[in-house]
DSSP file (Angstrom, degrees, kcal/mol; ACC not computed):
  #  RESIDUE AA STRUCTURE BP1 BP2  ACC     N-H-->O    O-->H-N    N-H-->O    O-->H-N    TCO  KAPPA ALPHA  PHI   PSI    X-CA   Y-CA   Z-CA
    1    1 A M              0   0    0      0, 0.0     2,-0.5     0, 0.0    34,-0.1   0.000 360.0 360.0 360.0 139.3    0.0    0.0    0.0
    2    2 A R        -     0   0    0     32,-0.3     2,-0.5    30,-0.1    32,-0.5  -0.941 360.0-161.5-114.7 133.3    1.3    3.5   -0.8
    3    3 A I    >   -     0   0    0     -2,-0.5     3,-1.4    30,-0.1    30,-0.0  -0.966  24.2-121.8-115.4 124.4    0.4    6.5    1.2
    4    4 A D  T 3  S+     0   0    0     -2,-0.5    29,-0.1     1,-0.2    27,-0.0  -0.315  93.9  32.1 -63.3 143.1    0.9    9.9   -0.5
    5    5 A G  T 3  S+     0   0    0      1,-0.3    -1,-0.2    -2,-0.0     3,-0.0   0.268  96.9  98.7  95.9 -11.4    3.2   12.3    1.4
    6    6 A L  S <  S-     0   0    0     -3,-1.4    -1,-0.3     1,-0.0     2,-0.1  -0.820  87.1 -94.6-106.3 148.4    5.4    9.6    2.9
    7    7 A P        -     0   0    0      0, 0.0     2,-0.4     0, 0.0    -4,-0.1  -0.385  44.3-124.7 -62.1 136.4    8.8    8.6    1.5
    8    8 A Q        -     0   0    0     -2,-0.1    -6,-0.1    -6,-0.1     3,-0.0  -0.690  22.7-161.3 -88.7 130.5    8.3    5.7   -0.8
    9    9 A Q        -     0   0    0     -2,-0.4     3,-0.1     1,-0.1     2,-0.0  -0.737  38.9 -83.8-102.0 156.3   10.4    2.6   -0.2
   10   10 A P        -     0   0    0      0, 0.0     2,-0.3     0, 0.0    -1,-0.1  -0.338  51.6-112.7 -60.5 139.4   10.9   -0.1   -2.8
   11   11 A K        -     0   0    0     -3,-0.0    -3,-0.0     1,-0.0     3,-0.0  -0.568  25.1-148.9 -78.3 130.7    8.0   -2.5   -2.8
   12   12 A T        -     0   0    0     -2,-0.3     2,-0.1    -3,-0.1    -3,-0.0  -0.812  30.8-101.1 -97.6 140.9    8.8   -6.0   -1.7
   13   13 A P        -     0   0    0      0, 0.0     3,-0.3     0, 0.0     4,-0.1  -0.371  27.8-164.6 -63.4 134.7    6.7   -8.8   -3.2
   14   14 A Q    >>  +     0   0    0      1,-0.2     4,-2.5     2,-0.1     3,-1.1   0.460  67.3  95.8 -94.5  -4.9    3.9   -9.9   -0.9
   15   15 A S  H 3> S+     0   0    0      1,-0.3     4,-1.1     2,-0.2    -1,-0.2   0.826  82.0  53.2 -61.6 -31.3    3.3  -13.1   -2.9
   16   16 A G  H 34 S+     0   0    0     -3,-0.3    -1,-0.3     2,-0.2    -2,-0.1   0.777 115.0  41.8 -71.4 -25.4    5.5  -15.1   -0.5
   17   17 A K  H <4 S+     0   0    0     -3,-1.1    -2,-0.2     2,-0.2    -1,-0.2   0.893 131.7  13.5 -89.9 -43.9    3.6  -13.9    2.5
   18   18 A R  H  < S-     0   0    0     -4,-2.5    22,-0.3     1,-0.5    -3,-0.2   0.184 103.7-105.8-123.4  17.0    0.0  -14.0    1.5
   19   19 A G  S  < S-     0   0    0     -4,-1.1    -1,-0.5    -5,-0.3    -2,-0.2  -0.354  75.8 -11.4  84.2-173.8   -0.3  -16.0   -1.7
   20   20 A E  S    S-     0   0    0     -3,-0.1    19,-2.0    -2,-0.1    20,-0.4  -0.332  71.1-147.9 -62.6 138.7   -0.9  -14.6   -5.1
   21   21 A V  E     -A   38   0A   0     17,-0.2     2,-0.5    18,-0.1    17,-0.2  -0.914   6.8-151.7-116.4 135.6   -1.9  -10.9   -5.0
   22   22 A T  E     -A   37   0A   0     15,-1.7    15,-1.8    -2,-0.4     2,-0.4  -0.912  17.4-149.8-102.1 128.5   -4.2   -9.1   -7.4
   23   23 A Q  E     -A   36   0A   0     -2,-0.5     2,-0.8    13,-0.2    13,-0.2  -0.821   9.4-138.2-102.2 137.3   -3.4   -5.4   -7.7
   24   24 A V        -     0   0    0     11,-1.8    11,-0.4    -2,-0.4     2,-0.3  -0.838  28.7-140.3 -88.9 114.0   -6.1   -2.8   -8.5
   25   25 A K        -     0   0    0     -2,-0.8     2,-0.2     9,-0.1     9,-0.0  -0.550  10.2-131.8 -81.4 137.2   -4.3   -0.6  -11.0
   26   26 A K        -     0   0    0     -2,-0.3    -1,-0.1     1,-0.1     8,-0.0  -0.562  29.5 -97.2 -86.1 153.9   -4.9    3.1  -10.7
   27   27 A A    >   -     0   0    0     -2,-0.2     3,-1.1     1,-0.1    -1,-0.1  -0.356  33.9-116.2 -65.4 147.7   -5.8    5.2  -13.6
   28   28 A P  T 3  S+     0   0    0      0, 0.0    -1,-0.1     0, 0.0    -2,-0.1   0.810 114.1  44.3 -59.5 -31.7   -2.8    7.0  -15.2
   29   29 A N  T 3  S+     0   0    0      2,-0.0     2,-0.3     0, 0.0    -2,-0.0   0.611  99.4  88.9 -86.3 -13.3   -4.2   10.4  -14.4
   30   30 A R    <   -     0   0    0     -3,-1.1     2,-0.3     2,-0.0    -4,-0.1  -0.675  56.8-163.2 -96.5 137.6   -5.2    9.6  -10.9
   31   31 A T        +     0   0    0     -2,-0.3     2,-0.3    -5,-0.0    -4,-0.1  -0.880  40.7  83.0-112.5 150.5   -3.1    9.9   -7.8
   32   32 A G  S    S-     0   0    0     -2,-0.3    -6,-0.1    -6,-0.0     2,-0.1  -0.968  73.6 -24.4 152.8-167.4   -3.8    8.2   -4.5
   33   33 A D        -     0   0    0     -2,-0.3     2,-0.4   -32,-0.1   -30,-0.1  -0.335  50.0-132.6 -76.4 156.3   -3.5    5.0   -2.6
   34   34 A V        -     0   0    0    -32,-0.5     2,-0.5    -2,-0.1   -32,-0.3  -0.924  15.7-151.5-109.5 135.0   -3.2    1.6   -4.1
   35   35 A V        -     0   0    0     -2,-0.4   -11,-1.8   -11,-0.4     2,-0.4  -0.915   9.1-169.2-109.5 130.7   -5.4   -1.3   -2.9
   36   36 A E  E     -A   23   0A   0     -2,-0.5     2,-0.5   -13,-0.2   -13,-0.2  -0.977   2.3-173.9-119.6 131.6   -4.2   -4.9   -3.0
   37   37 A I  E     -A   22   0A   0    -15,-1.8   -15,-1.7    -2,-0.4    -2,-0.0  -0.990  24.7-125.8-125.5 126.4   -6.5   -7.8   -2.4
   38   38 A S  E  >  -A   21   0A   0     -2,-0.5     4,-2.0   -17,-0.2   -17,-0.2  -0.352  17.7-124.7 -69.3 151.4   -5.2  -11.3   -2.2
   39   39 A T  H  > S+     0   0    0    -19,-2.0     4,-2.5     1,-0.2    -1,-0.1   0.819 111.1  58.2 -66.6 -29.4   -6.9  -13.9   -4.5
   40   40 A S  H  > S+     0   0    0    -20,-0.4     4,-2.1   -22,-0.3    -1,-0.2   0.897 106.5  48.0 -67.4 -37.4   -7.6  -16.1   -1.5
   41   41 A T  H  > S+     0   0    0      2,-0.2     4,-2.3     1,-0.2    -2,-0.2   0.902 111.8  49.6 -66.8 -40.4   -9.6  -13.3    0.2
   42   42 A Q  H  X S+     0   0    0     -4,-2.0     4,-2.6     1,-0.2    -2,-0.2   0.902 109.4  52.8 -63.2 -39.5  -11.4  -12.7   -3.1
   43   43 A G  H  X S+     0   0    0     -4,-2.5     4,-2.6     2,-0.2    -2,-0.2   0.901 108.8  49.0 -62.2 -41.8  -12.2  -16.4   -3.2
   44   44 A V  H  X S+     0   0    0     -4,-2.1     4,-2.5     2,-0.2    -1,-0.2   0.918 111.6  49.1 -63.8 -43.6  -13.6  -16.4    0.3
   45   45 A A  H  X S+     0   0    0     -4,-2.3     4,-2.2     2,-0.2    -2,-0.2   0.907 111.6  49.5 -63.0 -41.3  -15.8  -13.4   -0.6
   46   46 A D  H  X S+     0   0    0     -4,-2.6     4,-2.4     2,-0.2    -2,-0.2   0.920 111.9  48.1 -63.2 -44.1  -17.0  -15.1   -3.8
   47   47 A L  H  X S+     0   0    0     -4,-2.6     4,-2.7     2,-0.2    -2,-0.2   0.893 110.3  51.9 -64.0 -39.6  -17.8  -18.3   -1.9
   48   48 A A  H  X S+     0   0    0     -4,-2.5     4,-2.3     2,-0.2    -1,-0.2   0.916 110.8  47.8 -62.9 -42.3  -19.7  -16.4    0.8
   49   49 A A  H  X S+     0   0    0     -4,-2.2     4,-2.3     2,-0.2    -2,-0.2   0.910 112.6  48.7 -65.3 -41.7  -21.7  -14.6   -1.8
   50   50 A K  H  X S+     0   0    0     -4,-2.4     4,-2.6     2,-0.2    -2,-0.2   0.906 111.1  50.5 -64.2 -41.2  -22.5  -17.9   -3.6
   51   51 A A  H  X S+     0   0    0     -4,-2.7     4,-2.3     2,-0.2    -2,-0.2   0.907 111.2  48.4 -63.3 -42.0  -23.5  -19.6   -0.3
   52   52 A K  H  X S+     0   0    0     -4,-2.3     4,-1.7     2,-0.2    -1,-0.2   0.913 112.6  48.0 -64.7 -42.1  -25.8  -16.7    0.5
   53   53 A A  H  X S+     0   0    0     -4,-2.3     4,-1.6     1,-0.2    -2,-0.2   0.897 112.0  49.6 -65.7 -39.7  -27.4  -16.8   -2.9
   54   54 A A  H  < S+     0   0    0     -4,-2.6    -2,-0.2     1,-0.2    -1,-0.2   0.871 109.5  51.7 -67.2 -36.5  -27.8  -20.6   -2.6
   55   55 A A  H  < S+     0   0    0     -4,-2.3     4,-0.3     1,-0.2    -1,-0.2   0.856 110.5  48.8 -67.8 -34.3  -29.5  -20.3    0.8
   56   56 A D  H >< S+     0   0    0     -4,-1.7     3,-0.6    -5,-0.2     2,-0.5   0.825  92.5  88.7 -74.7 -31.3  -31.9  -17.7   -0.6
   57   57 A V  T 3< S-     0   0    0     -4,-1.6    -4,-0.0     1,-0.2     0, 0.0  -0.561 112.8 -14.5 -73.1 118.6  -32.9  -19.8   -3.6
   58   58 A G  T 3> S+     0   0    0     -2,-0.5     4,-2.4     1,-0.1    -1,-0.2   0.405  97.6 118.7  76.7  -2.7  -35.8  -22.1   -2.7
   59   59 A S  H <> S+     0   0    0     -3,-0.6     4,-2.3    -4,-0.3     5,-0.2   0.875  75.9  51.3 -66.5 -34.5  -35.5  -21.7    1.0
   60   60 A D  H  > S+     0   0    0     -4,-0.5     4,-2.3     2,-0.2    -1,-0.2   0.911 110.8  48.2 -66.5 -41.4  -39.0  -20.2    1.2
   61   61 A A  H  > S+     0   0    0      2,-0.2     4,-2.0     1,-0.2    -2,-0.2   0.917 113.5  46.9 -65.3 -43.3  -40.4  -23.1   -0.7
   62   62 A R  H  X S+     0   0    0     -4,-2.4     4,-2.3     2,-0.2    -2,-0.2   0.901 111.7  51.6 -65.2 -40.8  -38.6  -25.7    1.5
   63   63 A L  H  X S+     0   0    0     -4,-2.3     4,-2.4    -5,-0.2    -2,-0.2   0.908 110.0  48.7 -62.6 -42.7  -39.7  -23.9    4.6
   64   64 A E  H  X S+     0   0    0     -4,-2.3     4,-2.4     2,-0.2    -1,-0.2   0.874 109.3  53.7 -65.7 -36.6  -43.3  -23.9    3.5
   65   65 A E  H  X S+     0   0    0     -4,-2.0     4,-2.0     2,-0.2    -2,-0.2   0.921 110.6  45.9 -63.5 -44.2  -43.1  -27.6    2.7
   66   66 A V  H  X S+     0   0    0     -4,-2.3     4,-2.5     2,-0.2    -2,-0.2   0.911 111.5  52.1 -65.9 -42.6  -41.8  -28.4    6.2
   67   67 A R  H  X S+     0   0    0     -4,-2.4     4,-2.6     1,-0.2    -2,-0.2   0.925 109.1  50.1 -58.7 -45.0  -44.5  -26.2    7.8
   68   68 A A  H  X S+     0   0    0     -4,-2.4     4,-2.0     1,-0.2    -1,-0.2   0.897 110.4  50.1 -62.1 -40.7  -47.2  -28.0    5.8
   69   69 A R  H  X>S+     0   0    0     -4,-2.0     5,-2.0     2,-0.2     4,-0.7   0.906 110.8  49.1 -64.7 -41.1  -45.9  -31.4    6.9
   70   70 A V  H ><5S+     0   0    0     -4,-2.5     3,-1.0     1,-0.2    -2,-0.2   0.944 112.9  47.0 -63.0 -47.0  -45.8  -30.3   10.5
   71   71 A Q  H 3<5S+     0   0    0     -4,-2.6    -1,-0.2     1,-0.2    -2,-0.2   0.829 110.4  52.7 -65.6 -32.0  -49.4  -29.0   10.4
   72   72 A S  H 3<5S-     0   0    0     -4,-2.0    -1,-0.2    -5,-0.2    -2,-0.2   0.601 113.4-116.3 -80.1  -9.8  -50.6  -32.1    8.6
   73   73 A G  T X<5 +     0   0    0     -3,-1.0     3,-1.7    -4,-0.7     4,-0.3   0.625  68.1 142.3  85.6  12.5  -49.1  -34.4   11.3
   74   74 A Y  G > <S+     0   0    0     -5,-2.0     3,-1.1     1,-0.3     6,-0.2   0.872  70.5  50.9 -54.4 -41.6  -46.7  -36.0    8.9
   75   75 A Y  G 3  S+     0   0    0     -6,-0.5    -1,-0.3     1,-0.2    -5,-0.1   0.523 100.2  65.8 -79.0  -4.4  -43.9  -36.2   11.5
   76   76 A N  G <  S+     0   0    0     -3,-1.7    -1,-0.2    -6,-0.1    -2,-0.2   0.457  75.8 106.4 -94.7  -2.0  -46.2  -37.8   14.1
   77   77 A T  S <> S-     0   0    0     -3,-1.1     4,-2.5    -4,-0.3     5,-0.2  -0.508  77.2-124.8 -77.7 146.8  -46.7  -41.1   12.1
   78   78 A P  H  > S+     0   0    0      0, 0.0     4,-2.4     0, 0.0     5,-0.2   0.877 110.2  53.7 -58.0 -38.4  -44.9  -44.2   13.5
   79   79 A E  H  > S+     0   0    0      1,-0.2     4,-2.2     2,-0.2     5,-0.1   0.930 110.8  45.3 -63.5 -44.3  -43.2  -44.8   10.1
   80   80 A T  H  > S+     0   0    0     -6,-0.2     4,-2.9     2,-0.2     5,-0.2   0.903 111.6  52.5 -66.8 -41.0  -41.8  -41.2   10.0
   81   81 A R  H  X S+     0   0    0     -4,-2.5     4,-2.8     1,-0.2     5,-0.2   0.929 111.1  46.8 -59.8 -44.9  -40.7  -41.4   13.6
   82   82 A K  H  X S+     0   0    0     -4,-2.4     4,-2.6     2,-0.2    -1,-0.2   0.900 112.8  50.2 -63.4 -40.0  -38.8  -44.6   13.0
   83   83 A Q  H  X S+     0   0    0     -4,-2.2     4,-2.2    -5,-0.2    -2,-0.2   0.929 113.8  43.8 -64.5 -45.8  -37.2  -43.2    9.9
   84   84 A V  H  X S+     0   0    0     -4,-2.9     4,-2.4     2,-0.2    -2,-0.2   0.921 114.6  49.6 -65.9 -44.4  -36.1  -40.0   11.6
   85   85 A A  H  X S+     0   0    0     -4,-2.8     4,-2.6    -5,-0.2    -2,-0.2   0.906 110.9  50.6 -62.1 -41.3  -34.8  -42.0   14.7
   86   86 A G  H  X S+     0   0    0     -4,-2.6     4,-2.0    -5,-0.2    -1,-0.2   0.913 110.1  49.2 -62.5 -42.6  -32.9  -44.3   12.4
   87   87 A A  H  X S+     0   0    0     -4,-2.2     4,-1.0     2,-0.2    -1,-0.2   0.896 111.9  49.1 -64.0 -39.6  -31.3  -41.5   10.5
   88   88 A L  H  < S+     0   0    0     -4,-2.4     3,-0.5     1,-0.2     6,-0.5   0.913 111.3  49.0 -66.0 -41.8  -30.3  -39.8   13.9
   89   89 A L  H  < S+     0   0    0     -4,-2.6    -1,-0.2     1,-0.2    -2,-0.2   0.840 108.9  53.4 -67.3 -31.7  -28.8  -43.1   15.2
   90   90 A Q  H  < S+     0   0    0     -4,-2.0    -1,-0.2    -5,-0.2    -2,-0.2   0.709  89.6  95.3 -76.1 -19.6  -26.8  -43.6   12.0
   91   91 A S  S >X S-     0   0    0     -4,-1.0     4,-1.0    -3,-0.5     3,-0.5  -0.389  89.3-110.9 -71.0 154.2  -25.2  -40.2   12.2
   92   92 A G  H 3> S+     0   0    0      1,-0.2     4,-0.8     2,-0.2     3,-0.4   0.857 108.8  49.3 -55.4 -47.3  -21.8  -40.1   13.8
   93   93 A G  H 3> S+     0   0    0      1,-0.2     4,-1.1     2,-0.2    -1,-0.2   0.798 107.6  53.1 -69.4 -30.2  -22.6  -38.3   17.1
   94   94 A F  H <> S+     0   0    0     -3,-0.5     4,-2.9    -6,-0.5     5,-0.2   0.743  94.3  69.0 -81.6 -22.6  -25.6  -40.3   18.1
   95   95 A K  H  X S+     0   0    0     -4,-1.0     4,-2.3    -3,-0.4    -1,-0.2   0.936 103.5  43.9 -60.5 -45.7  -23.9  -43.7   17.9
   96   96 A E  H  X S+     0   0    0     -4,-0.8     4,-2.4     2,-0.2    -1,-0.2   0.912 115.0  48.5 -66.5 -42.3  -21.7  -43.0   20.9
   97   97 A V  H  X S+     0   0    0     -4,-1.1     4,-2.3     2,-0.2    -2,-0.2   0.915 112.0  49.2 -64.2 -43.0  -24.6  -41.5   22.9
   98   98 A A  H  X S+     0   0    0     -4,-2.9     4,-2.3     2,-0.2    -1,-0.2   0.897 110.6  50.7 -64.1 -40.3  -26.8  -44.5   22.1
   99   99 A S  H  X S+     0   0    0     -4,-2.3     4,-2.2    -5,-0.2    -2,-0.2   0.918 110.9  48.5 -63.0 -43.6  -24.1  -46.9   23.1
  100  100 A D  H  X S+     0   0    0     -4,-2.4     4,-2.6     1,-0.2    -2,-0.2   0.884 110.3  52.4 -63.0 -38.6  -23.6  -45.0   26.4
  101  101 A L  H  X S+     0   0    0     -4,-2.3     4,-2.3     2,-0.2    -2,-0.2   0.911 108.9  48.6 -64.8 -43.2  -27.3  -45.1   27.0
  102  102 A V  H  X S+     0   0    0     -4,-2.3     4,-1.9     2,-0.2    -2,-0.2   0.920 113.2  48.1 -62.5 -43.3  -27.5  -48.9   26.5
  103  103 A Q  H  X S+     0   0    0     -4,-2.2     4,-2.2     1,-0.2    -2,-0.2   0.909 110.9  50.6 -64.1 -42.4  -24.6  -49.4   28.8
  104  104 A A  H  X S+     0   0    0     -4,-2.6     4,-2.4     1,-0.2    -1,-0.2   0.886 108.8  51.9 -64.1 -39.0  -26.2  -47.1   31.5
  105  105 A R  H  X S+     0   0    0     -4,-2.3     4,-2.2     2,-0.2    -1,-0.2   0.899 108.6  51.4 -64.3 -39.6  -29.5  -49.0   31.3
  106  106 A G  H  X S+     0   0    0     -4,-1.9     4,-1.9     2,-0.2    -2,-0.2   0.919 111.4  46.5 -62.8 -43.9  -27.6  -52.3   31.8
  107  107 A V  H  X S+     0   0    0     -4,-2.2     4,-2.4     1,-0.2    -2,-0.2   0.900 110.1  54.4 -64.7 -40.6  -25.9  -50.9   34.9
  108  108 A S  H  X S+     0   0    0     -4,-2.4     4,-2.4     1,-0.2    -2,-0.2   0.901 107.3  50.2 -60.7 -41.6  -29.1  -49.5   36.2
  109  109 A K  H  X S+     0   0    0     -4,-2.2     4,-1.9     2,-0.2    -1,-0.2   0.905 110.1  50.5 -63.3 -41.2  -30.8  -52.9   35.9
  110  110 A Q  H  X S+     0   0    0     -4,-1.9     4,-1.2     2,-0.2    -2,-0.2   0.910 110.6  49.1 -63.3 -42.1  -27.9  -54.6   37.8
  111  111 A V  H  < S+     0   0    0     -4,-2.4     3,-0.5     1,-0.2    -2,-0.2   0.916 111.4  49.1 -64.4 -42.9  -28.2  -52.0   40.6
  112  112 A K  H  < S+     0   0    0     -4,-2.4    -1,-0.2     1,-0.2    -2,-0.2   0.839 110.2  51.9 -65.4 -31.7  -31.9  -52.5   40.9
  113  113 A A  H  < S+     0   0    0     -4,-1.9    -1,-0.2    -5,-0.2    -2,-0.2   0.710  92.0  88.1 -78.0 -19.8  -31.4  -56.3   41.0
  114  114 A T  S  < S-     0   0    0     -4,-1.2     4,-0.0    -3,-0.5     2,-0.0  -0.678  83.8-124.2 -81.8 125.0  -28.9  -56.0   43.8
  115  115 A P        -     0   0    0      0, 0.0     3,-0.1     0, 0.0    -2,-0.1  -0.349   9.6-129.4 -67.9 149.9  -30.6  -56.1   47.2
  116  116 A D  S    S+     0   0    0      1,-0.2     2,-0.5    -4,-0.1    -2,-0.0   0.862  98.8  39.7 -65.4 -36.0  -29.9  -53.2   49.5
  117  117 A V  S    S-     0   0    0      4,-0.0     2,-1.0     5,-0.0    -1,-0.2  -0.966  74.6-150.6-119.7 120.1  -29.0  -55.6   52.4
  118  118 A R     >  -     0   0    0     -2,-0.5     4,-2.0     1,-0.2     3,-0.4  -0.789  10.0-162.5 -90.4 104.2  -27.0  -58.7   51.7
  119  119 A K  H  > S+     0   0    0     -2,-1.0     4,-2.4     1,-0.2     5,-0.2   0.838  85.7  55.6 -58.6 -38.2  -28.3  -61.0   54.3
  120  120 A A  H  > S+     0   0    0      1,-0.2     4,-2.2     2,-0.2    -1,-0.2   0.905 108.9  47.4 -63.8 -41.0  -25.4  -63.5   54.0
  121  121 A E  H  > S+     0   0    0     -3,-0.4     4,-2.3     2,-0.2    -1,-0.2   0.879 110.8  51.6 -68.3 -37.1  -22.9  -60.7   54.6
  122  122 A V  H  X S+     0   0    0     -4,-2.0     4,-2.2     2,-0.2    -2,-0.2   0.926 111.1  47.7 -64.4 -44.2  -24.8  -59.4   57.6
  123  123 A E  H  X S+     0   0    0     -4,-2.4     4,-2.3     2,-0.2    -2,-0.2   0.899 110.5  52.1 -64.2 -40.6  -24.9  -62.9   59.2
  124  124 A R  H  X S+     0   0    0     -4,-2.2     4,-2.0     1,-0.2    -1,-0.2   0.928 109.6  49.1 -61.1 -45.1  -21.2  -63.4   58.5
  125  125 A A  H  X S+     0   0    0     -4,-2.3     4,-2.3     1,-0.2    -1,-0.2   0.892 109.4  52.7 -63.0 -39.9  -20.4  -60.1   60.3
  126  126 A R  H  X S+     0   0    0     -4,-2.2     4,-2.5     1,-0.2    -1,-0.2   0.921 108.7  49.7 -61.3 -43.5  -22.5  -61.1   63.3
  127  127 A Q  H  X S+     0   0    0     -4,-2.3     4,-1.7     1,-0.2    -1,-0.2   0.897 110.3  50.5 -62.8 -39.5  -20.7  -64.4   63.6
  128  128 A R  H  X>S+     0   0    0     -4,-2.0     5,-2.0     2,-0.2     4,-0.7   0.904 110.3  49.4 -66.2 -40.9  -17.3  -62.6   63.5
  129  129 A V  H ><5S+     0   0    0     -4,-2.3     3,-1.1     1,-0.2    -2,-0.2   0.943 112.3  47.6 -62.3 -47.2  -18.4  -60.1   66.2
  130  130 A S  H 3<5S+     0   0    0     -4,-2.5    -1,-0.2     1,-0.3    -2,-0.2   0.799 111.4  50.8 -67.9 -26.9  -19.6  -62.9   68.5
  131  131 A S  H 3<5S-     0   0    0     -4,-1.7    -1,-0.3    -5,-0.2    -2,-0.2   0.540 113.8-115.3 -87.0  -5.5  -16.4  -64.9   68.0
  132  132 A G  T X<5 +     0   0    0     -3,-1.1     3,-1.6    -4,-0.7     4,-0.5   0.625  69.2 141.1  83.7  13.2  -14.2  -61.9   68.8
  133  133 A F  G > < +     0   0    0     -5,-2.0     3,-1.1     1,-0.3     6,-0.2   0.881  69.6  52.6 -55.6 -42.4  -12.7  -61.8   65.3
  134  134 A Y  G 3  S+     0   0    0     -6,-0.5    -1,-0.3     1,-0.2    -5,-0.1   0.522  96.3  69.3 -77.0  -4.6  -12.6  -58.0   65.3
  135  135 A Q  G <  S+     0   0    0     -3,-1.6    -1,-0.2    -6,-0.1    -2,-0.2   0.626  72.2 107.7 -85.1 -14.8  -10.7  -57.8   68.6
  136  136 A D  S <> S-     0   0    0     -3,-1.1     4,-2.3    -4,-0.5     3,-0.2  -0.446  73.7-133.8 -64.1 131.0   -7.6  -59.2   67.0
  137  137 A P  H  > S+     0   0    0      0, 0.0     4,-2.4     0, 0.0     5,-0.2   0.853 104.9  52.4 -57.2 -37.4   -4.9  -56.4   66.7
  138  138 A E  H  > S+     0   0    0      2,-0.2     4,-2.5     1,-0.2     5,-0.2   0.903 110.0  48.0 -66.7 -39.9   -4.1  -57.3   63.1
  139  139 A V  H  > S+     0   0    0     -6,-0.2     4,-2.6     2,-0.2    -1,-0.2   0.906 111.4  50.8 -67.1 -41.4   -7.7  -57.2   62.1
  140  140 A R  H  X S+     0   0    0     -4,-2.3     4,-2.8     2,-0.2    -2,-0.2   0.932 111.6  47.7 -60.3 -45.9   -8.1  -53.8   63.8
  141  141 A Q  H  X S+     0   0    0     -4,-2.4     4,-2.6     1,-0.2    -2,-0.2   0.924 112.7  48.2 -62.0 -44.6   -5.0  -52.5   62.0
  142  142 A A  H  X S+     0   0    0     -4,-2.5     4,-2.1     2,-0.2    -1,-0.2   0.901 112.9  48.8 -63.1 -40.5   -6.2  -53.8   58.7
  143  143 A T  H  X S+     0   0    0     -4,-2.6     4,-2.1     2,-0.2    -2,-0.2   0.922 111.8  48.6 -64.7 -44.1   -9.7  -52.3   59.3
  144  144 A A  H  X S+     0   0    0     -4,-2.8     4,-2.5     1,-0.2    -2,-0.2   0.909 110.4  51.8 -62.4 -41.9   -8.2  -48.9   60.3
  145  145 A D  H  X S+     0   0    0     -4,-2.6     4,-2.6     1,-0.2    -1,-0.2   0.908 109.4  49.5 -61.3 -42.4   -6.0  -48.9   57.2
  146  146 A R  H  X S+     0   0    0     -4,-2.1     4,-2.1     2,-0.2    -1,-0.2   0.889 110.6  50.4 -65.0 -38.5   -9.0  -49.6   54.9
  147  147 A I  H  X S+     0   0    0     -4,-2.1     4,-1.9     2,-0.2    -2,-0.2   0.938 111.7  47.4 -64.5 -45.4  -10.9  -46.8   56.5
  148  148 A V  H  X S+     0   0    0     -4,-2.5     4,-1.9     1,-0.2    -2,-0.2   0.915 111.2  51.9 -61.4 -42.9   -8.0  -44.3   56.0
  149  149 A D  H  < S+     0   0    0     -4,-2.6    -1,-0.2     1,-0.2    -2,-0.2   0.889 109.6  49.6 -61.3 -38.7   -7.6  -45.5   52.4
  150  150 A Q  H  < S+     0   0    0     -4,-2.1    -1,-0.2     1,-0.2    -2,-0.2   0.856 113.1  46.4 -67.9 -35.4  -11.3  -44.9   51.8
  151  151 A L  H  <        0   0    0     -4,-1.9    -1,-0.2     1,-0.2    -2,-0.2   0.760 360.0 360.0 -79.1 -24.9  -11.2  -41.4   53.3
  152  152 A A     <        0   0    0     -4,-1.9    -1,-0.2    -5,-0.2    -2,-0.2   0.463 360.0 360.0 -76.2 360.0   -8.0  -40.4   51.4
């Protein structure tokens, strides 16, 4: 870029820094600044304009089609629900979530099947108390160590 009124230094090529550069040439009679726009920037601007134009084309018709389907109850039919659910499950993100859900349900069933009080373990502990098992110094130390480990 050249700014009038400042000493001009030799121009170094920018192509190595920003890719190929397109220069807007000034008219021979005109004095002023020079604007350079890289072709990659122009490409992005062109793609953005094309995307906007593509989004505008037919979007109203598609929107009206979807609205009509919603109002008619099309998406409430069992066949459509299965079709939509199948498409969601086949997409990448839902496979992992569905797998986690199946695993969580399995664990939930196991927890529900496990009784809150295991009668055999309670009876075993009662027998140990009555026999003096927990009075042994080694057992006390091991029990204390397990409690500390659980709290740590």
